[in-house]
C-alpha positions in Angstrom: 57.7 -62.6 33.2 59.2 -60.0 30.9 56.3 -57.5 31.3 57.8 -54.0 32.0 55.5 -53.4 35.0 54.5 -56.7 36.7 52.9 -54.9 39.6 50.4 -53.2 37.3 49.8 -56.6 35.6 49.0 -58.1 38.9 46.7 -55.3 40.1 44.7 -55.4 36.9 43.9 -59.1 37.2 43.5 -59.6 41.0 41.7 -58.3 44.0 43.8 -55.4 45.2 42.4 -55.8 48.7 44.3 -59.1 49.1 47.9 -59.2 50.3 50.2 -58.4 47.4 52.8 -60.9 46.3 56.5 -60.3 46.9 57.2 -59.2 43.4 54.8 -56.2 44.1 55.7 -55.6 47.8 59.5 -55.9 47.3 59.7 -54.1 44.0 59.6 -50.4 44.6 61.5 -49.7 41.4 58.8 -51.7 39.5 61.4 -54.0 37.9 60.3 -56.8 35.5 59.6 -60.1 37.2 62.5 -61.8 35.4 64.9 -59.3 36.9 63.4 -59.9 40.4 63.8 -63.6 39.9 67.5 -63.1 39.0 67.9 -61.4 42.3 66.3 -64.3 44.1 68.6 -66.8 42.3 71.7 -64.8 43.5 70.4 -64.6 47.0 69.9 -68.4 47.0 73.3 -69.2 45.6 75.7 -66.5 46.6 77.0 -65.0 49.9 73.9 -64.8 52.0 72.6 -66.8 54.9 70.4 -68.8 52.5 73.4 -69.7 50.4 75.2 -70.9 53.5 72.3 -73.1 54.6 72.0 -74.4 51.0 75.7 -75.4 51.0 75.5 -77.0 54.4 72.5 -79.1 53.3 74.1 -80.1 50.0 77.4 -81.2 51.7 75.5 -83.1 54.3 73.7 -85.2 51.6 77.1 -85.7 49.8 78.8 -86.8 53.0 76.0 -89.3 53.9 76.0 -90.8 50.4 79.8 -91.5 50.3 79.8 -94.7 52.4 81.1 -98.1 51.5 77.6 -99.7 51.7 76.0 -97.1 49.4 78.6 -97.7 46.7 76.7 -100.9 45.9 73.7 -99.0 44.5 72.6 -100.4 41.1 72.7 -97.0 39.5 76.5 -97.1 39.2 77.6 -100.4 40.7 79.2 -102.8 38.1 80.8 -105.7 40.1 82.4 -106.6 43.4 85.5 -108.7 44.4 85.1 -109.7 48.0 88.7 -110.9 48.2 90.3 -108.0 46.4 93.0 -105.7 47.8 92.4 -104.4 51.3 89.5 -106.7 52.0 87.4 -106.2 48.9 86.9 -104.0 45.9 83.9 -102.6 44.0 83.9 -101.6 40.3 81.8 -98.5 39.5 80.9 -96.5 36.4 82.6 -93.2 37.1 80.2 -91.2 34.9 77.1 -92.7 36.7 78.7 -92.4 40.1 79.3 -88.7 39.6 75.9 -88.1 38.0 73.7 -89.9 40.5 75.6 -88.8 43.6 75.4 -85.1 42.7 72.0 -85.0 41.1 70.5 -86.9 44.0 72.1 -84.5 46.6 71.0 -81.4 44.6 67.4 -82.6 44.3 67.2 -83.4 48.0 68.7 -80.0 48.9 66.5 -77.9 46.7 63.3 -79.9 46.6 63.4 -81.9 49.8 63.2 -85.7 50.2 59.4 -85.4 50.1 59.5 -85.1 46.3 60.2 -88.9 46.4 56.9 -89.4 48.2 55.2 -88.2 45.1 57.2 -90.4 42.7 60.1 -92.7 43.9 61.4 -92.6 40.3 61.8 -88.8 40.2 65.6 -88.9 39.8 65.3 -91.4 37.0 62.8 -89.2 35.2 65.1 -86.3 35.5 68.1 -88.2 34.2 66.1 -89.4 31.2 65.1 -85.8 30.5 68.7 -84.6 30.9 69.9 -87.2 28.4 67.8 -85.5 25.7 67.7 -81.9 26.9 70.3 -80.8 24.3 67.4 -80.9 21.8 65.9 -77.8 23.4 68.5 -75.1 22.5 69.2 -76.8 19.2 65.5 -76.5 18.3 65.1 -80.1 17.2 61.7 -80.6 15.5 59.0 -81.7 17.9 58.4 -85.0 16.1 62.0 -86.0 16.9 61.6 -85.1 20.6 59.2 -87.8 21.8 61.7 -89.1 24.3 62.4 -85.6 25.6 58.7 -84.8 25.9 57.8 -88.1 27.6 60.4 -87.5 30.3 59.4 -83.9 30.6 55.7 -84.7 31.1 56.6 -87.1 33.9 58.6 -84.4 35.7 55.8 -81.9 35.2 53.3 -84.3 36.7 55.5 -84.8 39.7 56.0 -81.0 40.3 52.3 -80.3 39.9 51.4 -82.9 42.5 54.2 -81.7 44.8 53.2 -78.0 44.5 49.6 -78.9 45.1 50.4 -80.3 48.5 50.0 -78.1 51.6 53.2 -76.4 52.7 53.5 -78.6 55.8 53.8 -81.6 53.6 56.8 -80.2 51.7 58.7 -78.6 54.6 62.1 -78.9 52.9 61.3 -77.2 49.6 64.0 -74.6 49.2 63.2 -70.9 49.5 64.0 -70.3 45.8 61.8 -73.0 44.3 58.9 -72.1 46.7 59.1 -68.4 45.9 59.4 -68.9 42.2 56.3 -71.2 41.8 54.1 -69.2 44.2 55.0 -65.8 42.6 54.5 -67.2 39.1 51.0 -68.3 40.1 50.3 -64.8 41.3 51.1 -63.7 37.7 48.5 -66.1 36.4 50.8 -69.0 35.5 49.2 -72.4 35.8 50.8 -75.1 38.0 52.0 -76.9 34.9 53.7 -73.7 33.6 55.3 -73.1 37.0 56.4 -76.8 37.0 58.0 -76.4 33.6 60.1 -73.5 34.8 61.1 -75.5 37.9 62.5 -78.2 35.6 64.7 -75.7 33.8 66.0 -74.3 37.2 66.8 -77.9 38.3 68.5 -78.5 35.0 70.7 -75.4 35.5 71.7 -76.6 38.9 72.6 -80.1 37.8 73.7 -80.0 34.2 77.4 -79.1 34.5 78.4 -80.2 38.0 78.5 -83.9 37.6 80.3 -83.6 34.2 82.9 -81.4 35.9 83.2 -84.0 38.7 83.8 -86.7 36.1 86.7 -84.9 34.5 88.3 -83.9 37.8 88.0 -87.5 39.1 89.2 -89.0 35.8 92.4 -87.0 35.7 93.2 -87.7 39.3 92.5 -91.4 39.2 94.5 -91.9 36.0 97.6 -90.1 37.2 99.0 -91.8 40.3 101.5 -88.9 41.0 98.7 -86.3 40.8 96.5 -88.4 43.1 99.3 -88.8 45.6 99.9 -85.1 45.6 96.2 -84.3 46.4 95.9 -86.9 49.0 99.0 -85.5 50.8 97.3 -82.1 50.8 94.1 -83.6 52.2 95.9 -85.5 55.0 96.4 -82.5 57.3 92.7 -81.7 57.1 91.6 -85.0 58.6 90.0 -84.8 62.1 90.5 -87.5 64.7 87.1 -89.0 63.8 88.2 -89.4 60.2 86.1 -86.6 58.7 87.7 -83.7 56.8 87.8 -80.0 57.8 86.8 -78.5 54.5 86.5 -74.9 55.5 89.8 -73.9 53.9 89.9 -76.6 51.1 90.9 -74.2 48.3 93.9 -72.7 50.1 94.9 -76.0 51.7 94.7 -78.0 48.5 96.1 -75.9 45.6 96.6 -79.0 43.4 93.0 -80.0 43.6 92.1 -76.3 42.8 94.4 -76.4 39.8 92.7 -79.7 38.5 89.3 -78.0 38.8 90.5 -74.9 36.8 92.2 -77.0 34.2 89.1 -79.2 33.7 87.0 -76.1 33.4 89.3 -74.7 30.7 89.7 -77.9 28.7 86.2 -79.4 28.7 84.0 -76.3 28.6 82.2 -76.0 25.3 79.9 -73.2 26.2 79.0 -70.1 24.1 78.4 -66.6 25.1 75.6 -64.9 23.2 75.0 -61.2 22.8 72.5 -59.2 20.9 73.9 -56.2 19.0 72.1 -53.0 19.9 74.1 -50.6 17.7 76.3 -50.8 14.6 79.6 -52.3 15.7 82.9 -52.9 13.8 85.1 -55.8 14.8 88.2 -56.1 12.7 86.9 -55.8 9.1 83.4 -56.9 9.9 80.4 -54.6 10.4 77.7 -56.0 12.7 74.3 -54.5 12.4 71.8 -53.9 15.2 69.6 -56.9 16.0 72.4 -59.4 15.1 73.1 -62.1 17.6 76.8 -62.6 18.1 78.1 -65.9 19.5 81.4 -66.3 21.2 82.5 -70.0 21.6 84.5 -70.2 24.9 86.5 -73.3 24.0 88.3 -71.4 21.2 89.8 -68.9 23.6 90.4 -71.6 26.3 92.7 -73.5 23.8 94.6 -70.4 22.6 98.4 -71.0 22.9 98.9 -67.2 23.1 97.0 -67.2 26.4 97.7 -70.7 27.9 101.0 -71.6 26.4 102.2 -74.0 23.6 100.6 -77.0 25.3 97.1 -75.3 25.5 95.5 -78.4 24.0 96.8 -80.6 26.8 95.8 -81.2 30.4 98.5 -79.6 32.6 97.7 -78.4 36.1 101.2 -76.8 36.5 100.1 -73.8 34.4 97.8 -72.8 37.3 100.4 -73.5 39.9 103.0 -71.3 38.1 100.7 -68.4 37.3 98.2 -67.5 40.1 96.8 -64.6 37.9 95.9 -66.9 35.1 92.4 -67.4 36.4 91.6 -63.7 36.0 92.8 -63.4 32.4 90.2 -62.3 29.9 90.7 -65.4 27.9 89.3 -67.6 30.7 85.5 -67.3 31.1 84.1 -70.8 31.9 81.0 -69.2 33.6 80.2 -66.6 31.0 80.4 -63.0 31.8 78.6 -59.7 32.4 74.9 -59.9 33.3 74.8 -63.6 32.4 77.7 -64.6 34.7 76.6 -67.9 36.3 75.3 -67.1 39.9 75.9 -70.8 40.9 79.6 -70.8 40.1 80.8 -70.6 43.7 78.5 -73.4 44.9 79.4 -75.6 41.9 83.1 -75.4 42.7 82.6 -76.2 46.4 80.2 -79.0 45.5 82.6 -80.7 43.1 85.8 -80.2 45.0 84.3 -81.3 48.3 82.8 -84.4 46.6 86.2 -85.3 45.3 88.0 -84.6 48.5 85.6 -86.7 50.7 85.8 -89.6 48.2 89.6 -89.6 48.0 89.9 -89.4 51.8 87.6 -92.5 52.3 88.4 -94.6 49.3 91.3 -95.7 47.1 90.3 -95.3 43.5 92.1 -96.6 40.5 91.2 -97.4 36.9 89.7 -100.8 36.3 91.4 -101.6 33.1 92.0 -98.7 30.8 94.3 -96.1 32.5 93.8 -93.3 30.0 91.4 -90.4 30.6 88.6 -90.7 28.0 88.5 -88.3 25.1 85.8 -85.6 25.1 82.9 -86.2 22.8 83.4 -83.0 20.8 81.2 -84.4 18.1 78.2 -84.6 20.4 75.9 -81.6 20.9 76.8 -79.9 24.2 75.5 -76.8 26.0 78.5 -76.2 28.2 80.6 -79.1 29.7 81.5 -81.8 27.3 80.6 -85.4 27.9 83.3 -88.1 27.7 83.4 -90.2 24.6 83.5 -93.3 26.7 82.9 -94.1 30.4 85.7 -94.9 32.8 85.3 -97.9 35.1 86.9 -97.4 38.5 88.0 -100.0 41.1 87.3 -98.8 44.6 88.5 -100.1 48.0 88.3 -98.7 51.5 91.2 -96.5 52.5 93.0 -97.8 55.5 94.3 -95.4 58.2 
């Protein structure tokens, strides 16, 4: 994937008379395969027709999953009071509700519902793998990764079987995943190797969004005044049939946008990594070529000199007061430079629309503890922090 001239690599190992793969035909500058793949990722996630189709599919799955009946799924359902306020209430695990709703919608969007024909437990296998995936970048010894490898092997088996099917039997596989696995096979990758890379791509799509949704929901649900403010902003967006016009959600709901930004700032534990290519002096430190420099984002996100004396606290007003705060150099939740996350726009729309639809359909309040859980800063995290404890939420159908 990092070979300097992938076209030459292909031609030296294949019958040149056959139709060339895309990384040869569409690569007049002879870029490395990994760079071509980055361009495909941006095309899938950013402002192209493919990105618009992807977003429409994703929001469609979210919309169909947020019904009163589907809130009883065992994945996040805790209990039900048939005689509660408004004709009945259901108690849910907020963490599992966010996780399964968003992971399921993303898997259906990018892989298609046919993946479940291969294994009905595919989502469960993914969640089990995600629970232990922190061991990969932390380079935990293999003998301590049996749980990770077990879940990974199950996922690889599913992908191998799925990619082995004729294209007509997987019509909803997204353009990105289809192109990646087919082009990797042109390079000589085995199906199992292509499947392993597909798992990492699925992980990148899912890893942060449901955690972000949890924190956004938690702060809204635990603050009645904040919740009322957002619901008042959503009310004008309601159509006669009860659905929401979400085309201008960001401009129409500045409070919800501020909650998103504040959650990104406060709960992002990501790190920017850069390799030094020439001798560099920072302060009184000399950094030699070949040294890897790490920049923990949370340190800058909690700087009082940038975000005010209450930088350690959750305060959406800071974003309402200063509309330029989002562009400050001290705020980099999605990294920067060449490694700037290409899925950042879709992630924001996914989370904010998920929250908006849920708030418009249901009344949510804490079931017991009314405080937002503390972040698990002691737990290994790649980017978004997990909560130290779950938050149980009491849900009823919204009237009118």
